[in-house]
C-alpha positions in Angstrom: -156.4 87.1 -26.0 -156.0 83.6 -24.0 -152.2 84.5 -23.8 -152.1 88.0 -22.4 -149.4 87.4 -19.6 -148.8 84.9 -17.1 -150.5 87.2 -14.7 -153.8 86.7 -16.3 -155.0 83.2 -15.1 -157.9 81.9 -13.6 -156.3 81.7 -10.2 -155.6 85.5 -10.4 -159.4 85.8 -11.2 -160.3 83.9 -8.0 -158.1 85.9 -5.8 -159.7 89.1 -7.8 -163.1 87.6 -7.0 -162.1 87.7 -3.4 -162.3 91.3 -3.3 -166.1 91.2 -3.7 -167.2 91.5 -0.1 -167.0 87.8 1.3 -169.2 86.8 3.9 -168.5 88.1 7.4 -166.1 86.1 9.1 -166.6 85.6 12.8 -164.0 87.2 14.8 -160.9 85.0 15.4 -159.9 83.6 18.7 -156.5 84.4 20.1 -153.8 82.0 19.1 -151.9 80.3 21.7 -148.7 82.3 20.6 -146.3 84.5 22.4 -147.3 88.2 22.2 -144.4 90.7 21.8 -142.9 91.7 25.1 -144.2 95.4 25.8 -141.2 96.2 28.1 -138.9 95.2 25.5 -137.3 98.2 24.0 -139.6 100.2 25.7 -137.1 102.2 28.1 -136.0 99.2 29.8 -139.1 98.4 31.6 -139.3 94.9 32.8 -143.1 94.4 32.9 -145.9 95.1 30.5 -148.2 97.8 31.3 -151.4 97.0 33.3 -154.1 95.3 31.3 -157.7 96.8 31.9 -159.2 93.5 32.9 -156.2 92.5 35.3 -156.2 93.7 39.2 -152.7 94.4 40.1 -151.1 94.2 43.7 -149.4 97.2 45.3 -145.8 95.9 45.1 -142.8 98.2 45.7 -140.2 97.9 43.0 -137.4 97.2 45.3 -133.7 97.3 44.1 -133.3 93.5 44.4 -136.9 93.1 42.2 -135.8 95.3 39.9 -132.4 93.3 39.3 -134.2 90.1 39.0 -136.5 91.4 36.2 -133.9 93.1 34.4 -131.0 90.3 34.6 -134.2 87.8 33.4 -134.5 90.0 30.2 -131.1 90.4 29.5 -130.5 86.7 29.7 -133.6 85.9 27.7 -132.2 88.2 25.1 -128.9 86.4 24.9 -130.6 83.3 24.0 -131.0 81.6 27.5 -134.7 80.9 28.7 -134.5 78.7 31.5 -132.8 80.7 34.1 -135.2 83.9 33.2 -138.5 81.7 33.2 -137.6 79.9 36.8 -136.9 83.7 38.1 -140.0 85.2 36.5 -142.6 82.6 38.0 -140.9 82.6 41.4 -141.2 86.6 41.4 -144.9 86.1 40.0 -145.7 84.0 43.0 -144.2 86.1 45.3 -145.3 89.5 44.2 -148.6 87.9 42.8 -148.3 90.4 39.8 -150.1 88.6 36.7 -147.9 90.8 34.2 -144.7 88.9 35.5 -146.5 85.4 34.9 -147.7 86.6 31.6 -143.9 87.5 30.5 -142.8 84.3 31.8 -145.4 82.6 29.5 -144.2 84.5 26.6 -140.7 83.4 27.2 -141.5 79.6 27.4 -143.7 80.3 24.4 -140.7 81.7 22.4 -138.6 79.1 23.5 -141.2 76.5 22.3 -141.8 75.2 25.8 -145.1 73.8 26.1 -145.2 72.3 29.6 -143.5 75.5 31.0 -145.6 77.8 29.0 -148.9 75.9 30.1 -147.4 76.5 34.1 -147.2 79.9 33.5 -150.5 80.5 31.9 -152.1 78.5 35.0 -150.3 80.7 37.2 -151.3 84.1 35.2 -155.1 83.1 35.4 -154.8 82.3 39.1 -153.6 86.0 39.7 -155.5 87.5 37.1 -159.1 85.4 37.0 -160.9 88.2 35.2 -158.2 88.4 32.5 -160.0 87.7 28.9 -156.3 87.6 27.3 -155.0 84.9 30.2 -158.4 82.9 29.4 -157.7 82.8 25.7 -154.2 81.4 25.9 -155.3 78.9 28.5 -157.9 77.7 26.0 -155.6 77.3 23.1 -153.5 75.3 24.9 -156.0 72.9 26.7 -157.7 72.4 23.3 -154.6 71.6 21.6 -153.6 69.0 23.8 -156.9 67.5 23.9 -157.8 68.3 27.8 -161.6 69.0 26.8 -162.4 68.6 30.5 -160.7 71.9 31.3 -161.9 74.0 28.6 -165.6 72.7 28.5 -166.8 74.6 31.7 -165.2 77.8 30.2 -167.0 77.5 27.2 -170.2 77.1 29.0 -169.9 80.0 31.1 -168.9 82.3 28.1 -171.9 81.4 26.2 -174.1 81.7 29.3 -172.8 85.3 30.0 -172.7 86.6 26.7 -175.7 88.7 25.6 -178.2 87.2 23.2 -176.9 89.4 20.6 -173.3 88.4 20.9 -173.8 84.9 21.7 -173.4 83.8 18.1 -170.1 85.3 17.8 -169.2 83.7 21.1 -169.8 80.2 19.4 -168.0 80.9 16.0 -165.0 81.8 18.6 -165.5 78.4 20.4 -165.6 76.6 17.0 -162.2 78.3 16.0 -160.7 77.3 19.2 -161.9 73.6 18.4 -160.3 73.5 15.0 -157.0 73.0 16.7 -158.1 69.9 18.5 -156.1 66.8 17.4 -159.1 64.8 18.5 -161.7 66.2 16.4 -164.3 63.5 17.5 -163.6 64.5 21.1 -163.9 68.0 20.1 -167.0 67.7 18.3 -168.7 65.8 21.1 -168.0 68.7 23.4 -169.3 71.0 21.0 -172.7 69.1 20.9 -173.2 69.4 24.6 -172.1 73.1 24.9 -174.5 74.0 22.3 -177.2 72.0 23.3 -179.2 74.7 25.3 -178.8 77.1 22.2 -180.3 75.0 19.5 -183.0 77.5 18.8 -180.4 79.9 17.2 -178.9 79.4 13.8 -175.6 80.0 14.6 -175.6 76.9 16.9 -176.4 75.0 13.7 -173.9 76.5 11.5 -171.2 75.7 14.0 -172.4 72.0 14.4 -172.5 72.0 10.4 -168.9 73.2 10.2 -167.7 71.0 12.8 -169.5 68.0 11.3 -167.9 68.9 7.8 -164.5 68.9 9.6 -164.9 65.3 10.9 -166.0 64.0 7.7 -170.0 64.0 8.6 -171.2 65.7 5.1 -174.7 64.5 5.8 -175.0 65.8 9.2 -173.5 68.8 8.0 -176.2 69.4 5.7 -178.8 68.7 8.0 -177.4 71.3 10.4 -176.9 74.2 7.7 -180.8 73.4 6.8 -181.7 73.9 10.4 -180.1 77.1 10.4 -182.0 78.2 6.9 -185.3 77.1 8.6 -184.8 79.2 11.6 -183.4 82.1 9.5 -184.4 81.7 5.8 -182.6 84.8 4.6 -179.1 83.9 6.4 -176.7 84.3 3.8 -173.8 82.6 5.9 -176.4 79.4 6.3 -176.8 79.3 2.5 -173.0 79.5 1.8 -172.4 76.5 4.5 -175.2 74.6 3.0 -172.9 74.9 -0.5 -169.8 74.5 1.3 -170.8 71.2 2.4 -173.0 69.9 -0.5 -171.8 66.4 -2.1 -170.6 68.1 -5.5 -170.5 71.4 -7.4 -173.7 70.6 -9.0 -175.7 70.5 -5.7 -173.5 73.4 -4.4 -175.0 75.7 -7.4 -178.5 74.5 -7.0 -178.3 75.5 -3.1 -176.9 79.0 -4.1 -179.2 79.6 -7.2 -182.4 78.6 -5.2 -181.5 81.0 -2.3 -180.8 83.9 -4.8 -184.0 83.5 -6.5 -185.5 83.8 -3.2 -183.3 87.0 -2.0 -181.8 88.4 -5.0 -180.1 91.1 -3.0 -177.6 88.3 -1.1 -174.4 89.7 -2.3 -172.1 87.4 -0.7 -174.2 84.4 -1.9 -174.2 85.9 -5.5 -170.4 86.6 -5.5 -169.9 82.7 -4.1 -172.1 81.5 -6.9 -170.2 83.4 -9.5 -167.0 81.9 -8.5 -168.5 78.7 -8.3 -169.5 79.3 -12.0 -166.0 80.0 -13.0 -164.9 76.9 -11.4 -166.9 75.0 -13.7 -165.6 77.2 -16.5 -169.1 78.6 -17.3 -167.7 82.2 -17.8 -171.0 83.7 -19.6 -173.2 82.5 -16.7 -170.4 83.9 -14.4 -170.1 87.3 -16.2 -174.0 87.7 -15.9 -173.8 87.1 -11.9 -171.0 89.8 -11.9 -173.0 91.9 -13.9 -175.7 92.1 -11.3 -173.2 92.8 -8.5 -171.9 95.5 -10.3 -175.4 97.0 -11.0 -175.9 97.4 -7.3 -172.3 98.7 -6.8 -170.8 100.2 -9.8 -167.6 101.6 -8.4 -166.3 97.9 -6.6 -163.2 97.4 -8.1 -163.2 93.7 -7.3 -166.2 93.2 -9.5 -164.8 95.4 -12.1 -161.4 93.3 -12.2 -163.5 89.9 -12.2 -165.7 91.0 -15.0 -162.3 91.9 -17.0 -160.9 88.9 -16.6 -163.8 86.8 -17.3 -164.5 89.1 -20.6 -161.2 87.9 -21.7 -161.8 84.4 -21.1 -164.6 85.0 -23.3 -162.3 86.8 -25.9 -164.4 89.8 -25.5 -161.1 92.3 -25.7 -163.5 95.5 -26.0 -165.7 94.5 -22.9 -162.5 93.7 -20.9 -160.8 96.9 -21.7 -163.9 98.7 -20.9 -164.0 97.3 -17.2 -160.1 97.7 -16.6 -160.2 101.2 -17.7 -163.3 101.8 -15.1 -161.2 99.9 -12.5 -158.4 102.4 -12.8 -160.6 105.2 -12.9 -162.4 103.8 -9.6 -159.2 103.6 -8.0 -157.8 107.3 -9.2 -161.1 108.6 -8.0 -160.0 107.1 -4.4 -156.4 108.1 -3.8 -156.2 106.7 -0.3 -157.2 103.1 -1.8 -154.2 101.1 -1.2 -154.8 98.9 -3.9 -152.2 98.7 -6.9 -153.3 99.1 -10.3 -150.2 97.5 -11.7 -151.6 94.4 -13.0 -154.4 95.9 -14.7 -152.3 98.7 -16.3 -149.8 95.8 -17.7 -153.0 94.0 -18.8 -154.6 97.1 -20.7 -151.1 97.4 -22.2 -151.4 94.0 -23.8 -154.7 94.8 -24.9 -153.4 97.9 -26.5 -150.7 96.1 -28.4 -153.1 93.6 -29.6 -155.2 96.2 -31.1 -152.1 97.5 -32.9 -151.6 100.5 -30.7 -148.1 100.3 -29.8 -148.3 103.8 -28.2 -151.2 103.4 -25.9 -149.4 100.2 -24.7 -146.3 101.8 -23.9 -148.5 104.6 -22.0 -150.1 102.1 -20.2 -146.6 100.4 -18.9 -145.4 104.1 -18.1 -147.8 104.4 -15.5 -146.8 101.6 -13.5 -145.3 103.1 -10.5 -142.8 101.5 -7.8 -145.1 100.6 -5.2 -144.9 96.9 -6.2 -141.4 96.4 -7.1 -141.7 93.6 -9.1 -144.5 94.9 -11.2 -142.4 97.9 -11.8 -139.3 95.8 -12.8 -141.7 93.5 -15.1 -143.2 96.7 -16.7 -139.5 97.9 -17.6 -139.1 94.7 -19.2 -142.2 94.9 -21.3 -141.4 98.4 -22.0 -138.2 97.5 -23.7 -139.6 94.7 -25.8 -142.5 96.8 -26.9 -139.8 99.6 -28.1 -137.6 97.0 -30.0 -140.5 95.2 -31.4 -141.8 98.6 -33.1 -138.3 99.4 -34.5 -136.4 101.1 -31.6 -133.9 98.1 -30.8 -131.5 100.4 -29.4 -133.8 102.3 -27.2 -135.3 99.2 -25.7 -131.7 97.9 -24.9 -130.9 101.3 -23.0 -134.2 100.9 -21.3 -132.9 97.1 -19.8 -129.1 98.5 -19.3 -130.5 101.6 -17.2 -132.3 98.9 -14.8 -131.0 99.2 -11.4 -131.4 95.8 -9.2 -129.7 94.1 -6.5 -131.6 90.8 -7.1 -129.4 88.3 -8.9 -132.6 86.8 -10.2 -133.7 90.2 -11.8 -130.1 91.1 -13.2 -130.1 87.6 -15.0 -133.4 88.3 -16.4 -132.6 91.7 -17.4 -129.5 90.1 -19.5 -132.0 87.3 -20.8 -134.3 90.1 -22.0 -131.5 91.8 -24.0 -130.7 88.6 -25.6 -134.3 87.9 -26.7 -134.2 91.6 -28.1 -131.2 90.9 -30.5 -132.5 87.5 -31.1 -135.8 88.8 -32.5 -133.9 91.8 -34.0 -132.1 89.1 -36.4 -128.9 89.4 -34.2 -128.2 86.1 -33.5 -124.7 86.0 -32.9 -124.7 89.0 -30.6 -127.6 87.5 -28.7 -125.4 84.4 -28.4 -122.4 86.3 -26.9 -124.7 88.2 -24.6 -126.1 85.0 -23.0 -122.5 83.4 -23.0 -121.0 86.2 -20.8 -124.3 86.0 -18.7 -123.6 82.4 -18.0 -120.3 83.6 -16.5 -122.0 85.6 -14.2 -125.0 83.4 -13.5 -123.7 79.8 -14.6 -126.8 77.9 -12.7 -129.3 79.8 -14.2 -131.8 77.4 -16.2 -133.5 80.1 -17.8 -130.4 81.7 -19.3 -128.9 78.0 -20.1 -132.2 77.2 -22.0 -132.2 80.1 -24.1 -128.3 80.0 -24.7 -129.1 76.2 -26.0 -131.8 77.4 -28.5 -129.3 80.3 -29.8 -126.4 77.6 -30.2 -128.8 75.5 -32.2 -129.8 78.5 -34.3 -126.0 79.0 -35.2 -125.2 75.2 -35.7 -123.4 74.9 -32.3 -125.0 71.3 -31.6 -122.7 70.2 -29.0 -123.0 73.3 -27.1 -126.8 73.2 -27.4 -127.2 69.5 -26.2 -124.6 69.9 -23.2 -126.7 73.2 -22.2 -130.0 71.4 -22.4 -128.4 68.7 -20.4 -127.4 70.8 -17.9 -130.9 72.5 -17.4 -132.5 69.1 -17.1 -129.7 68.0 -14.4 -130.7 71.5 -12.6 -134.1 71.2 -13.3 -135.4 67.7 -13.6 -139.2 68.7 -14.1 -138.7 71.2 -16.8 -140.5 69.7 -19.5 -139.5 72.2 -22.1 -135.8 70.9 -21.8 -136.7 67.4 -22.6 -138.7 68.6 -25.2 -136.2 70.9 -27.0 -133.5 68.4 -26.8 -135.7 65.7 -28.2 -137.2 67.7 -31.0 -133.5 68.7 -31.9 -132.6 65.3 -32.1 -135.6 64.4 -34.3 -135.2 67.8 -36.5 -131.9 66.1 -37.3 -133.0 62.8 -37.8 -130.5 61.2 -35.5 -130.7 59.2 -32.4 -134.5 58.7 -32.8 -135.3 56.2 -30.1 -133.4 58.7 -27.7 -135.5 61.7 -29.0 -138.8 59.7 -28.6 -137.8 59.0 -25.0 -137.2 62.3 -24.1 -140.0 64.0 -25.7 -142.3 61.1 -24.1 -140.9 62.3 -20.8 -141.9 65.8 -21.6 -145.4 64.8 -22.6 -145.8 62.9 -19.2 -145.1 66.1 -17.4 -147.3 68.2 -19.7 -149.9 66.1 -21.4 -151.7 69.0 -22.8 -148.8 71.0 -24.4 -149.6 71.4 -28.3 -145.9 72.0 -28.8 -145.0 68.9 -27.1 -147.6 67.1 -29.3 -146.0 68.6 -32.3 -142.6 67.3 -31.1 -143.9 63.7 -30.8 -145.7 63.9 -34.0 -142.4 65.1 -35.7 -140.1 62.1 -34.2 -143.2 59.6 -35.1 -143.1 61.1 -38.5 -139.3 60.6 -38.7 -139.4 57.2 -37.5 -141.9 56.4 -40.3 -145.0 56.3 -38.3 -147.1 58.4 -40.5 -150.9 57.5 -39.3 -149.4 58.1 -35.4 -147.6 61.2 -36.6 -150.8 62.8 -38.3 -153.1 62.0 -35.5 -150.8 63.9 -33.1 -149.9 66.7 -35.1 -154.0 67.1 -36.0 -154.6 67.2 -32.2 -151.7 70.0 -31.8 -153.2 71.9 -34.4 -156.5 71.8 -33.2 -154.9 72.9 -29.4 -152.8 75.8 -31.2 -153.0 77.2 -34.9 -149.4 77.8 -34.9 -147.4 78.0 -38.4 -144.7 75.4 -37.3 -147.3 72.8 -36.4 -149.0 73.4 -39.7 -145.6 73.3 -41.7 -145.2 69.5 -39.9 -148.6 68.4 -40.4 -148.3 69.5 -44.0 -145.4 67.5 -44.8 -146.9 64.5 -42.8 -149.8 64.8 -45.3 -147.5 65.3 -48.2 -145.6 61.9 -47.4 -149.1 60.5 -47.4 -149.8 61.6 -50.9 -152.4 64.2 -49.9 -150.4 67.0 -51.5 -153.7 69.2 -51.8 -154.2 69.0 -47.8 -150.3 69.9 -47.3 -150.5 72.6 -49.6 -153.7 74.1 -48.0 -152.0 73.8 -44.7 -148.7 75.6 -45.8 -150.7 78.3 -47.5 -152.3 78.8 -44.0 -149.3 78.7 -42.2 -147.7 81.3 -44.9 -150.7 83.6 -44.2 -150.0 84.0 -40.3 -146.2 84.1 -40.7 -145.0 84.7 -44.3 -141.1 84.8 -43.2 -141.4 81.5 -41.3 -138.0 79.6 -41.5 -139.5 76.4 -41.0 -142.1 77.0 -43.9 -139.6 78.5 -46.2 -136.9 75.5 -45.7 -139.8 72.9 -45.9 -141.0 74.2 -49.6 -137.7 74.4 -50.8 -136.5 70.7 -49.7 -139.6 69.6 -51.4 -139.2 71.7 -54.4 -143.0 73.1 -53.7 -144.3 76.5 -55.1 -147.5 77.5 -53.6 
C-alpha cells in the first residue's frame, strides 16, 4: 500500500489535514496594491463610483474635464503612465475629488512608480480624510518604507477608536501590516509602544509573541504566548502560538497535549496536534487524534480524507477504503460542495485493484468527471492501463487513442502510455516503434527518451540506448534514473566498469535512499570483484524493497561467496513473487541451477 500513486504522499496528507478547520485567522489588511479601475470597461466612465466613506465635492463634468479624464485613460491603456498621472493629479487638486487622486495612485502602482503612488495616496487622504481605504493604502506604503513615525499615530488612533470587542482584530491587522516592514526591529519597537495600554488583553500578547518570533526572539515570544494563556486559559490561538514558537517539535507537542487535557473540545488545537504527529511519522497516535475529531464531526470531509491517508500509511487498506467511501458519500449528499472527489476516486480504484477487483477499480475511475482536467486525463490513462493489464490490450489502446488534448506534454504522455501497454503485453518491437515515432514529434521529451532507451536495451540496440540516456542526462542533469540506468547497463554487460561505477555513484548522491540504485551499486561492485561491499549494499537494498531482481542479484553474490543455500533461498523467494522474472531465469540458466 505504500506505493499507491504519486498523489498519495504526506504532502497530500498535510494539505488534506488543512481542511480541518484551522484557527480563525484575523482579517488581512489591505495590501498596497492597485485596485482595478472601476471606470475601465464600465461604459466609458473615467472615475470610480463614490465610496461610502468619501465626501465628494459638487463638480460639474465640463467638456474640458471629460476630455482630460478620457484622454488620460486612453493614453494609460496604450502603455503610457506619466502624462496621464500628471494630468489626474492636477485635476484632483483642481476639483478636490478623491476618486481622481485614487485613480492616479492606481496608475502609478500599475507602473511600479512607488514615489508617485505615495504622492497620489497622500493627496487622496487629504481629500478624503475619513476614507479607510486611503488609510490602508497609505499605511501599506509608509510601513514598507519604514516610515514608522507616520504610521504610529494612525495605529494608535485606530486602537483607541475601536470598540473593546473589535480591538483584538485591529491589533492583528496592525501586526499584518508590520510584517511588510524591512526593519523588523524598528517595527517591533513601535508595536510595543502602541500595544502598551492594552496589555490586559490576550490579543496584545499574541501579537507581541508573533512579532518577537519574527525577529528571532523565541524566548520572548514564548513568554508572551504564556501571558496570553494566563489571561485567557482556554484561548486556542494562544495554545497554537505557544506551540509555534516552541524550541522543538517535542516541546510543541507537550504544549498542545497539555492544552487538550484541560480543554478536550479544542478542535483547532487537536487538528494541529495531529498534524504535528504526522510530521514526526507517529501515524497511529495521529489517527487516534483524527478519530476524536471525527466523533465530534462525523461528516467532516477533511478529517475523513486525513484518516484515509493515515490508514494507508499504516497499511490498513480496509480502514482506508471505509474512510474514503464515507468521504465520497458525504460529498454526494452535499451537491453544492465544490470539492472534487477525483483524487479519492483514484485512490479507491487503486485499493480495489490491489484487492483483485479490476471491475471495481474501473468503476471508480469512470466516476472521475471533468471538473479537474488533469485528474480526468490521469484517470483515462489509468483506465487504459487497467484494461490492458487485465487482458484487453486493444481496448486500452483504443481508449488512449480517443483522448483529445491540445497540450503537448499530455500528447507525449499518451504516446508513452501506449508504448508501455505494448511493452507490458510483450510487444517490445511495437512499443519501440511507437516511441521512435513519438520522438519525431517530441524530440526533447526526457520521459520518452528514457523509456525509448530501456526498450532499445531490451532489443539489444545498445548504441541507441546509450545515446538516448546521454541525451536525457544532457537535458535533465538531475535525472538520477538516467545515470542509474546507463551505469547499470554497463555493469550488466561487464564493460567500462569504472565508468559504470561513476555513473551509479552520481545517481546515489542524488537519491541516496533509493533501493534500486543501491542494487545497481551492489551489482557493479560484484562485477568489480568486491563481494563483501556488494553483499552489504544488496542486503540494504533488499531490506528497503523486497524486489525479485534485487533478490536475484543478492543470490548471485552469495553464490559467488560459496553460500549456495542462502542463494537458493533468495531465488526461491524471488520465483514465488515473480515466476516469469527474466533476470531470475537467465541467472539460473547461466549458473546451471535447478531449484
